[in-house]
C-alpha positions in Angstrom: 3.4 96.2 155.2 5.5 97.5 158.1 7.2 100.8 157.1 10.9 101.0 157.5 12.0 102.5 160.9 13.6 105.9 161.0 15.9 106.4 163.9 13.7 109.0 165.7 14.9 109.1 169.3 17.3 106.2 168.6 20.1 107.8 166.6 21.6 111.2 167.4 24.6 112.5 165.6 27.1 114.8 167.2 28.8 116.6 164.3 31.4 118.2 166.7 32.6 114.9 168.1 35.9 113.3 167.2 34.0 110.0 166.5 33.4 109.7 162.8 29.7 109.8 161.6 29.9 106.3 160.3 31.0 105.0 163.7 28.2 107.0 165.4 25.5 105.5 163.1 26.9 102.0 163.6 27.0 102.4 167.4 23.5 103.9 167.5 21.9 101.0 165.7 23.9 98.4 167.6 22.9 99.9 171.0 19.3 100.1 169.9 19.4 96.4 169.0 21.2 95.5 172.3 18.6 97.3 174.4 15.6 95.8 172.5 14.5 99.1 171.0 14.9 97.5 167.5 13.6 93.9 167.7 14.8 91.2 165.4 13.1 91.4 162.0 12.5 95.2 162.1 12.9 96.9 158.7 15.4 99.7 158.4 15.5 102.6 155.9 17.4 102.2 152.7 20.8 103.8 152.6 19.5 106.6 150.4 16.5 107.5 152.6 18.6 107.3 155.8 21.3 109.5 154.3 18.7 112.1 153.3 17.1 112.0 156.7 20.4 112.4 158.6 21.8 114.8 156.1 25.0 112.8 155.6 26.6 111.3 152.5 25.2 108.0 151.3 28.6 106.4 151.5 28.6 107.2 155.2 25.5 105.2 155.7 26.7 102.4 153.4 29.9 102.1 155.5 27.8 101.9 158.8 25.5 99.3 157.3 28.5 97.3 156.1 29.8 97.2 159.7 26.4 96.1 161.0 26.1 93.4 158.3 29.6 92.1 159.1 28.6 91.5 162.7 25.4 89.8 161.6 23.2 92.5 163.2 21.4 93.3 160.0 20.7 91.3 156.8 19.5 92.3 153.4 18.6 90.6 150.1 19.3 92.1 146.8 16.7 94.7 146.0 15.1 94.6 149.5 15.5 97.0 152.4 17.7 95.9 155.2 16.3 94.6 158.5 17.4 93.5 161.9 18.5 89.8 161.6 15.8 87.3 162.5 16.3 85.4 165.7 19.0 87.8 167.0 19.2 87.4 170.8 18.0 90.5 172.7 20.5 91.5 175.5 18.4 94.2 177.0 16.0 92.1 179.1 15.8 93.0 182.8 17.7 90.9 185.3 14.4 89.4 186.6 13.5 88.2 183.1 17.0 86.8 182.4 17.4 85.3 185.9 20.4 86.1 188.0 23.7 85.2 186.3 26.8 84.9 188.4 30.2 86.0 186.9 32.9 83.5 186.1 34.3 81.6 189.1 38.0 81.5 189.7 39.7 78.1 189.6 41.8 77.0 192.6 44.9 78.1 190.7 43.2 81.4 189.9 42.4 81.9 193.6 46.1 81.5 194.4 47.3 83.7 191.6 44.8 86.5 192.5 45.3 86.4 196.3 46.3 89.5 198.1 48.9 88.3 200.6 50.2 91.8 201.4 47.3 92.2 203.8 45.3 95.1 205.1 47.2 98.3 205.6 49.8 97.6 202.9 50.4 100.8 200.9 49.4 100.3 197.3 49.0 104.0 196.3 51.9 106.4 195.9 52.5 108.8 198.7 55.2 110.3 200.9 57.6 107.9 202.7 56.4 105.0 200.6 58.7 101.9 200.9 60.6 100.8 197.8 59.9 104.1 196.0 63.0 105.7 194.4 63.5 109.5 194.1 61.7 110.5 190.9 63.0 114.0 191.3 66.5 112.8 190.8 65.9 110.8 187.7 67.9 112.0 184.7 64.8 112.5 182.5 66.6 114.5 179.7 69.4 112.0 179.2 67.0 109.0 179.4 64.8 110.7 176.8 67.8 111.0 174.4 68.5 107.3 174.8 64.8 106.5 174.1 64.8 108.7 171.0 67.9 106.9 169.7 66.2 103.5 170.6 63.1 104.5 168.7 65.1 104.6 165.5 65.0 100.8 165.6 61.8 100.9 163.4 63.5 98.7 160.8 65.4 96.5 163.2 64.7 92.8 163.5 64.8 93.4 167.3 61.2 94.8 167.0 59.9 91.5 165.6 59.0 88.3 167.5 62.4 87.5 168.8 64.8 88.2 171.7 62.3 87.1 174.3 65.2 86.6 176.8 66.4 90.2 176.2 68.2 92.4 173.7 71.8 91.2 173.3 73.4 94.7 173.9 71.7 95.0 177.3 72.6 91.4 178.3 76.3 92.1 177.4 76.3 95.4 179.4 74.7 93.7 182.4 77.3 90.9 182.3 80.1 93.4 182.5 78.3 95.4 185.2 77.5 92.4 187.4 81.1 91.1 187.1 82.6 94.4 188.1 80.2 95.4 190.8 78.8 92.2 192.3 81.3 89.5 191.5 78.7 87.7 189.4 80.5 86.1 186.5 78.2 84.8 183.8 77.9 84.7 180.1 75.5 87.3 178.6 73.3 84.4 177.4 72.7 83.4 181.0 71.1 86.7 181.8 67.3 86.8 181.1 65.5 90.1 180.9 61.9 90.3 182.2 59.4 93.0 183.0 59.6 92.9 186.9 61.1 91.2 189.9 57.6 89.7 190.6 57.7 88.2 187.1 61.1 86.6 187.9 59.8 85.1 191.1 56.5 83.9 189.7 58.1 82.2 186.7 60.8 80.5 188.7 58.4 79.3 191.4 56.2 77.8 188.7 58.9 75.8 186.9 61.4 74.9 189.7 58.9 73.4 192.2 55.6 71.5 192.1 52.5 72.2 194.1 53.0 70.9 197.7 56.8 71.3 197.6 58.4 73.4 200.3 60.0 76.8 199.9 61.9 78.6 202.7 61.2 82.3 202.9 62.9 84.7 205.3 60.9 85.7 208.4 60.2 88.6 208.2 60.5 88.6 204.4 59.6 90.0 201.1 55.9 89.8 200.3 56.4 89.5 196.6 58.2 86.2 197.1 55.5 85.0 199.4 52.9 85.8 196.7 54.9 83.9 194.0 55.3 80.8 196.2 51.7 80.8 197.2 50.5 81.1 193.6 52.6 78.1 192.7 50.9 76.1 195.5 54.1 75.7 197.6 54.4 75.1 201.3 56.0 78.3 202.6 58.2 77.6 205.6 59.5 80.6 207.7 63.3 81.0 207.7 64.3 82.8 210.9 66.4 86.0 210.6 68.3 88.2 213.0 70.9 91.0 212.8 73.0 88.9 210.5 70.2 87.9 208.1 68.8 84.4 207.4 70.0 81.7 209.8 69.6 78.2 208.3 71.0 76.6 211.5 67.6 77.3 213.1 65.9 75.2 210.4 67.7 72.0 211.5 64.5 70.6 213.1 62.4 71.2 210.0 61.9 67.7 208.5 60.5 69.1 205.2 63.3 69.6 202.8 63.0 72.7 200.6 63.0 72.9 196.8 63.5 76.7 196.9 65.2 79.0 199.4 64.6 82.7 198.9 67.1 85.1 200.6 68.2 88.8 200.4 71.8 88.4 201.7 73.2 91.7 200.6 70.4 93.8 202.3 67.8 91.8 204.2 64.3 92.9 203.5 63.0 94.8 205.4 65.7 95.3 208.2 68.8 95.7 206.0 71.1 93.1 207.6 74.1 91.9 205.6 74.7 88.1 205.8 78.3 87.3 206.8 80.5 84.8 205.0 80.0 82.0 207.6 76.2 82.1 207.2 76.5 82.2 203.4 78.6 79.1 203.4 76.2 77.4 205.7 73.3 78.3 203.5 75.0 76.9 200.4 75.8 73.6 202.2 72.2 73.3 203.4 70.8 73.9 200.0 73.3 71.4 198.4 72.3 68.7 200.9 68.6 69.3 200.3 68.9 69.6 196.5 67.4 73.0 196.7 67.8 76.0 194.5 68.6 79.3 196.2 66.9 82.4 194.8 69.2 85.3 195.6 67.4 88.6 195.5 70.3 91.1 195.5 68.0 93.6 197.0 69.2 97.3 196.9 72.8 96.1 196.5 73.5 99.3 194.5 73.0 101.4 197.6 75.7 100.7 200.1 76.4 103.7 202.4 79.1 102.3 204.6 81.6 99.5 204.7 82.9 97.4 201.9 80.5 95.7 199.5 80.0 92.0 200.0 80.2 89.9 196.9 77.0 88.2 195.8 76.2 84.7 197.0 76.2 83.6 193.4 80.0 84.0 193.2 80.5 81.5 196.0 78.1 78.9 194.7 78.6 75.9 192.4 76.9 75.7 189.0 73.2 75.6 189.3 73.0 76.2 193.0 72.0 79.9 192.9 69.8 82.0 190.6 70.7 85.6 190.9 67.8 88.2 190.7 68.0 91.9 190.2 65.9 94.9 189.0 66.2 98.5 187.8 63.1 99.6 189.7 65.0 101.2 192.5 68.1 102.5 190.7 66.0 104.0 187.9 62.3 103.8 188.5 59.6 101.2 188.5 58.0 102.4 185.3 61.0 101.4 183.3 59.8 97.8 183.8 63.1 96.0 183.5 64.4 93.2 185.7 66.7 90.3 185.2 67.8 86.9 186.5 71.1 85.0 186.0 70.4 81.3 185.5 72.4 78.1 184.8 73.0 77.4 181.2 70.7 74.4 181.3 67.7 76.6 182.1 68.3 79.3 179.5 66.3 77.6 176.7 63.3 76.5 178.8 63.0 79.8 180.6 63.2 81.7 177.4 60.3 79.7 176.1 58.5 80.3 179.4 59.0 84.1 179.0 57.5 83.8 175.5 54.6 81.6 176.6 53.7 83.9 179.5 54.3 87.3 177.8 56.7 88.5 180.5 59.2 89.9 178.1 60.4 93.5 178.7 59.9 96.3 176.2 62.6 96.2 173.5 63.0 100.0 173.1 63.4 100.5 176.8 66.0 97.7 176.9 68.0 99.3 174.1 67.7 102.7 175.8 69.1 101.2 179.0 71.9 99.5 177.2 72.9 102.9 175.7 72.5 104.6 179.1 75.0 102.1 180.5 77.3 102.4 177.5 77.7 106.2 177.8 78.3 106.1 181.6 75.0 107.7 182.5 73.9 104.8 184.7 77.0 104.8 186.9 76.9 108.6 187.2 73.3 108.4 188.2 74.0 105.7 190.8 76.8 107.7 192.3 74.6 110.8 192.7 71.6 109.1 194.2 73.6 106.9 196.5 74.9 110.0 198.3 71.5 111.7 198.4 69.7 108.6 199.6 72.2 108.3 202.5 71.5 111.9 203.5 67.8 111.4 203.4 67.9 108.1 205.3 70.0 109.7 208.1 67.7 112.7 208.2 64.7 110.4 208.7 66.4 108.4 211.5 67.4 111.6 213.2 63.9 113.0 213.0 62.4 109.8 214.4 64.7 109.7 217.3 64.2 113.4 218.2 60.4 113.1 218.0 59.8 109.6 219.4 62.8 109.0 221.6 62.9 105.5 223.1 59.4 104.7 222.0 60.8 103.2 218.8 63.8 101.1 217.8 65.4 102.3 214.5 69.0 101.9 213.2 71.0 104.1 210.9 70.6 102.7 207.3 73.7 101.1 205.8 71.9 101.1 202.4 68.5 100.5 200.9 65.8 103.0 200.0 63.7 102.4 203.2 64.0 101.4 206.8 62.0 99.4 209.3 61.3 100.7 212.8 59.8 98.7 215.7 57.8 99.9 218.7 58.7 99.4 222.4 55.0 99.4 223.2 51.9 97.6 222.1 50.8 99.2 218.8 48.3 98.1 216.2 50.6 98.8 213.3 48.0 98.0 210.6 45.6 100.6 212.0 48.4 103.0 212.4 49.6 102.6 208.8 46.1 103.1 207.5 45.8 106.3 209.5 49.2 107.5 208.1 48.0 106.8 204.6 44.9 108.9 205.2 47.2 111.7 206.0 49.2 111.2 202.7 52.0 109.1 204.0 52.2 105.7 202.3 54.0 103.7 205.0 53.3 100.0 205.5 52.9 97.8 208.6 55.9 95.6 209.5 53.7 92.9 211.0 52.4 92.0 207.5 55.9 90.7 206.6 55.7 87.9 209.1 54.3 84.5 208.2 53.5 83.3 211.6 54.5 85.6 214.4 52.8 88.9 214.5 54.1 90.1 217.8 56.6 92.5 216.5 54.8 95.5 215.3 56.4 98.4 213.4 56.4 100.4 210.2 58.4 100.3 207.0 59.1 103.9 205.8 60.7 104.9 202.5 63.3 107.7 202.5 64.8 107.7 199.0 62.2 110.1 197.5 61.4 112.0 200.8 61.9 115.7 200.9 62.9 117.4 204.2 59.3 118.7 204.5 57.9 115.2 204.0 60.2 113.8 206.6 59.4 116.5 209.1 55.6 116.3 208.6 55.5 112.5 208.4 57.4 112.1 211.7 55.1 114.7 213.3 52.0 112.9 212.1 53.4 109.6 213.3 54.1 111.0 216.7 50.6 112.4 217.1 49.0 109.2 215.9 51.0 107.1 218.4 49.1 108.9 221.2 46.0 107.3 219.7 47.2 103.9 218.5 50.0 103.4 221.1 49.6 101.4 224.3 51.4 100.2 227.3 55.2 100.7 227.1 57.3 97.7 227.4 58.7 98.2 230.9 61.6 95.8 230.3 62.8 97.9 227.3 62.8 94.9 225.1 61.8 95.1 221.4 58.4 93.7 220.6 
């Protein structure tokens, strides 16, 4: 008869570990079975003998055996010693014995959803001068922490259960008041849906408002998050030309493919910062109405206007159902808060609420409640007023440093808002390689050419200034100037922008 196996060389207990002894015994046997050290049918010691051998309580071994038995790894009849279950598959064979097994293959839809359309050189890691990054050093951490502590007392609230997928009512009410006062967006609180990110907004809307093969117009150059959302939905992405006044639908007159969606950033064009005048806004609304298209208005960085009077949101000029208004707190607070929103027609509230539930894109409830309190007590407006002034100072400091160091080698305008700026080169520059080199030096800038769908002849960089310190601005511009000697090329003798 085969003697029961003692775990010599198989099972080692670490009595100083935080892992309970029961868990260690369970894991040890499970791994020995997985690697083939204990074949199926092998007898094991009784709980009494194993406990004595390991110098642990018998109940400890009993609990470990119970876990193994629950997974079907061991079996035991009454009065018999336990043994490894007969016929249990052995996972520890070599690759040659098993044959090569490929991983799961992405579906066509999966390929679209997982595609990286931001391209080589786009800054994914945090660093100095990163586009879109707010100033974390200016965030009111103590006041936010107090709001979170108060929100955490919701432990007995029904809001913490499976409900309010479209957002906590208090935040939706506060947002409705804020948008009406600041952006001219008049909507019922129920029309405001809270999600976890702007990317979630765009992805969800692209999936439900258009079918694969439908056309979507996207500003050229334009926001890569919108491009990703449209691509994942299988849409035809058509470049919508822009200039110093933003998107120009008049230049789409020859396009015979009518759009189902039109994405624009009329308050601050991404990435150049142009503000769309009234005439173009009206032309855009008429074009969308004639095409039966829905406009997705990303009110990008509208909180940060440094000069001039604020222009009301496009939503306020539109008829019912023409425009869906999109916003986020990622720039005015910080990305980690994970709260964005969209204002939708009443007819879409119920289906989109179910979509948020079905996709799991709902925002954290306690963060929503904390934000509602932060807005209630005036903390949000106070924070906006403070950072708006500092962001303007930092933006002007960056432009000044660029002009002093690089002169007429670059074209860059004073920022009228935003948290970043775009510069273009007056010479032939490989902006992707330049951006990668900047990132190697700790500056997370991104190449401008990646924002173009078709034309890549206008190279430049997108640089963030909101979170930039004076030292980071000085050092970043100096590194850029030095690298241009390597990556630069022939200057445009006509002085025209490339």
